[in-house]
C-alpha positions as CSV (number, residue, x, y, z in Angstrom):
1,X,25.4,-10.9,-5.2
2,X,23.1,-13.2,-3.8
3,X,21.5,-10.7,-1.8
4,X,20.9,-8.6,-4.7
5,X,19.1,-11.3,-6.5
6,X,17.0,-11.9,-3.5
7,X,16.0,-8.5,-3.3
8,X,15.1,-8.2,-6.8
9,X,13.1,-11.6,-6.7
10,X,11.3,-10.5,-3.5
11,X,10.3,-7.3,-5.1
12,X,9.0,-8.7,-8.2
13,X,7.0,-11.4,-6.6
14,X,5.4,-8.5,-4.0
15,X,4.6,-6.6,-7.1
16,X,2.5,-9.7,-8.6
17,X,1.0,-10.3,-5.1
18,X,-0.4,-6.7,-5.2
19,X,-1.5,-7.3,-8.6
20,X,-3.6,-10.5,-7.4
21,X,-4.9,-8.5,-4.2
22,X,-6.1,-5.9,-6.7
23,X,-7.9,-8.5,-8.7
24,X,-9.6,-9.7,-5.7
25,X,-11.0,-6.0,-5.2
26,X,-11.9,-5.5,-8.9
27,X,-15.4,-6.7,-9.1
28,X,-16.7,-4.5,-11.7
29,X,-15.9,-2.3,-15.0
30,X,-15.6,0.8,-12.6
31,X,-13.3,-1.0,-10.2
32,X,-11.1,-2.2,-12.7
33,X,-10.7,1.1,-14.8
34,X,-10.7,3.8,-12.0
35,X,-10.6,1.7,-8.7
36,X,-14.5,2.5,-8.1
37,X,-13.2,6.0,-7.9
38,X,-12.5,5.3,-4.2
39,X,-9.0,6.1,-3.9
40,X,-9.0,9.0,-1.6
41,X,-6.2,11.9,-1.5
42,X,-3.5,9.6,0.1
43,X,-3.9,6.9,-2.4
44,X,-4.2,9.4,-5.4
45,X,-1.2,11.1,-4.2
46,X,0.9,7.7,-3.8
47,X,-0.2,6.5,-7.3
48,X,0.2,9.9,-9.1
49,X,3.7,10.0,-7.5
50,X,4.9,6.6,-8.3
51,X,3.6,7.0,-11.9
52,X,5.3,10.6,-12.6
53,X,8.4,10.1,-10.4
54,X,9.0,6.7,-11.4
55,X,12.1,4.9,-12.5
56,X,12.8,7.8,-15.1
57,X,12.9,10.2,-12.4
58,X,14.9,8.4,-9.7
59,X,17.3,7.1,-12.3
60,X,17.3,10.1,-14.2
61,X,17.2,12.5,-11.1
62,X,20.5,10.9,-9.8
63,X,21.9,11.6,-13.2
64,X,20.7,15.2,-13.2
65,X,22.3,15.7,-9.8
66,X,25.5,14.3,-10.9
67,X,25.2,16.5,-14.0
68,X,24.0,19.8,-12.8
69,X,24.2,19.7,-8.9
70,X,21.4,20.8,-6.6
71,X,19.4,22.4,-9.3
72,X,19.2,19.2,-11.2
73,X,18.1,17.0,-8.2
74,X,15.7,19.7,-7.0
75,X,13.7,19.6,-10.2
76,X,12.4,16.1,-9.4
77,X,11.8,17.4,-5.8
78,X,9.4,20.3,-7.4
79,X,7.5,17.9,-9.5
80,X,6.6,15.9,-6.2
81,X,5.4,19.3,-4.7
82,X,3.3,19.8,-7.8
83,X,1.8,16.3,-7.6
84,X,1.1,17.0,-3.9
85,X,-0.9,20.2,-4.7
86,X,-2.9,18.3,-7.5
87,X,-3.8,15.9,-5.0
88,X,-4.8,18.0,-2.4
89,X,-6.8,20.6,-4.6
90,X,-7.9,18.8,-7.4
91,X,-8.3,15.1,-6.8
92,X,-11.9,15.5,-5.3
93,X,-13.0,17.5,-8.2
94,X,-11.8,15.2,-10.8
95,X,-13.2,12.2,-9.1
96,X,-16.7,14.0,-8.9
97,X,-16.5,14.5,-12.9
98,X,-17.1,10.6,-13.3
99,X,-14.8,10.3,-16.4
100,X,-12.6,7.3,-17.1
101,X,-9.8,9.1,-19.4
102,X,-8.4,12.3,-19.8
103,X,-9.8,12.8,-23.0
104,X,-13.4,12.5,-21.5
105,X,-12.4,15.1,-19.1
106,X,-10.9,17.4,-21.8
107,X,-14.3,16.8,-23.8
108,X,-16.4,18.0,-20.8
109,X,-14.4,21.2,-20.5
110,X,-14.3,22.0,-24.3
111,X,-17.7,20.6,-25.4
112,X,-16.3,17.4,-27.3
113,X,-13.9,19.5,-29.5
114,X,-10.6,18.0,-28.0
115,X,-11.2,14.4,-28.2
116,X,-8.6,13.5,-31.0
117,X,-6.0,16.1,-29.9
118,X,-6.2,15.1,-26.1
119,X,-6.0,11.3,-27.3
120,X,-3.0,11.9,-29.4
121,X,-1.2,13.9,-26.4
122,X,-2.0,11.2,-23.9
123,X,-0.9,8.4,-26.5
124,X,2.6,10.2,-26.8
125,X,2.7,11.0,-22.9
126,X,2.0,7.3,-22.2
127,X,4.5,6.2,-24.7
128,X,7.2,8.4,-23.2
129,X,6.4,7.1,-19.6
130,X,6.5,3.4,-20.8
131,X,9.9,4.3,-22.8
132,X,11.5,6.0,-20.0
133,X,10.5,3.6,-17.4
134,X,11.7,0.5,-19.6
135,X,15.0,2.1,-19.9
136,X,15.2,2.7,-16.2
137,X,14.8,-1.1,-15.0
138,X,16.6,-2.3,-17.9
139,X,19.5,-0.1,-16.8
140,X,19.3,-1.3,-13.1
141,X,19.2,-5.0,-14.3
142,X,22.2,-4.6,-16.8
143,X,24.3,-2.7,-14.1
144,X,23.3,-5.2,-11.2
145,X,23.2,-8.6,-13.0
146,X,24.7,-8.0,-16.4
147,X,21.8,-8.9,-18.2
148,X,21.3,-8.7,-21.8
149,X,19.2,-5.4,-22.5
150,X,16.6,-6.8,-24.6
151,X,16.1,-9.7,-21.7
152,X,15.8,-7.2,-18.8
153,X,13.0,-5.2,-21.0
154,X,11.3,-8.4,-21.6
155,X,11.5,-9.7,-18.0
156,X,10.4,-6.2,-16.3
157,X,7.7,-5.4,-19.0
158,X,6.2,-8.8,-18.5
159,X,6.0,-8.3,-14.5
160,X,4.5,-4.9,-15.3
161,X,1.8,-6.1,-17.8
162,X,1.0,-9.1,-15.6
163,X,0.1,-7.2,-12.3
164,X,-1.6,-4.3,-14.5
165,X,-3.9,-6.8,-16.3
166,X,-4.9,-8.8,-13.1
167,X,-6.8,-6.2,-11.3
168,X,-6.6,-3.2,-13.6
169,X,-6.4,0.4,-11.6
170,X,-6.5,-1.5,-8.1
171,X,-3.6,-3.5,-8.8
172,X,-1.7,-0.5,-10.3
173,X,-2.5,1.8,-7.4
174,X,-1.6,-0.9,-4.9
175,X,1.9,-1.5,-6.6
176,X,2.3,2.2,-7.0
177,X,1.8,2.8,-3.3
178,X,4.5,0.3,-2.4
179,X,6.7,1.7,-4.9
180,X,6.3,5.1,-3.7
181,X,7.1,3.9,0.1
182,X,10.2,1.9,-1.3
183,X,11.5,5.1,-3.4
184,X,10.8,7.6,-0.6
185,X,12.7,5.5,2.0
186,X,15.3,4.2,-0.1
187,X,16.0,7.4,-2.1
188,X,15.2,10.1,-0.1
189,X,16.0,8.8,3.7
190,X,18.7,6.2,2.9
191,X,20.4,7.0,-0.1
192,X,20.7,10.8,0.1
193,X,22.2,10.8,3.6
194,X,24.5,7.9,3.0
195,X,25.9,9.7,-0.3
196,X,26.4,12.8,1.6
197,X,28.1,11.1,4.4
198,X,30.3,9.1,2.1
199,X,31.5,12.3,0.3
200,X,32.7,13.7,3.7
201,X,29.7,15.9,4.0
202,X,28.6,19.2,2.6
203,X,31.8,21.1,3.4
204,X,33.7,18.4,1.7
205,X,31.6,18.6,-1.3
206,X,31.5,22.4,-1.7
207,X,35.6,22.1,-1.4
208,X,35.7,19.5,-4.4
209,X,33.0,20.5,-6.8
210,X,32.5,23.6,-8.8
211,X,30.5,26.6,-7.4
212,X,27.9,26.1,-10.3
213,X,26.6,22.7,-8.7
214,X,25.3,24.6,-5.7
215,X,23.4,27.2,-7.8
216,X,19.6,26.4,-7.1
217,X,18.9,27.7,-10.6
218,X,21.9,26.3,-12.3
219,X,19.7,24.0,-14.7
220,X,17.6,26.7,-15.8
221,X,18.2,27.7,-19.4
222,X,21.8,26.4,-19.6
223,X,22.6,24.8,-22.8
224,X,25.7,22.9,-21.5
225,X,26.6,21.3,-18.2
226,X,28.8,22.6,-15.8
227,X,31.2,19.5,-16.4
228,X,31.6,20.7,-20.2
């Protein structure tokens, strides 16, 4: 348990350190809001992946894998492929638009007719991300340390707000890159192989689990899980 506490403390301290580093780089409005438009494809890919494939995807992806099998876990993987394509083919074009928000970009495309609608859509999307991410880290704190859910939300939310307001987009990008590397190594390169080995390998999993778990299109339009 002491090691668990140490890992969490070091991780949270690291996030604050990245926020402080970002603050030192954010010397102007453009640097604070959009990191001076100098992220490049690699940084852009990392921050997009960490935002969209955040706690909701890592924690939720495990849940989908448990409920639906390969198709549930694979859905998160395909989201990652989509983000990679977005970064490669569109990041440079988006940077050249010289806009700060999605609403501004849509205004350029539709001649100012989409401002209110796109603002409402992005508000709802941002709220959804905030809620799912909050539930994700509150669940981790609750399971690991038996912390009250409200206290866990306040603790995690305070850290996120702190490093975000320190350096704006630079802080968010730097922390996102760290989170992206941690999630890639932890979930894809460590957790997945260890889980398969602990289960006795794919052959043992196929012998013990329903065949629907190995259907690549199982989640599709299915209305109930294979466990029902």
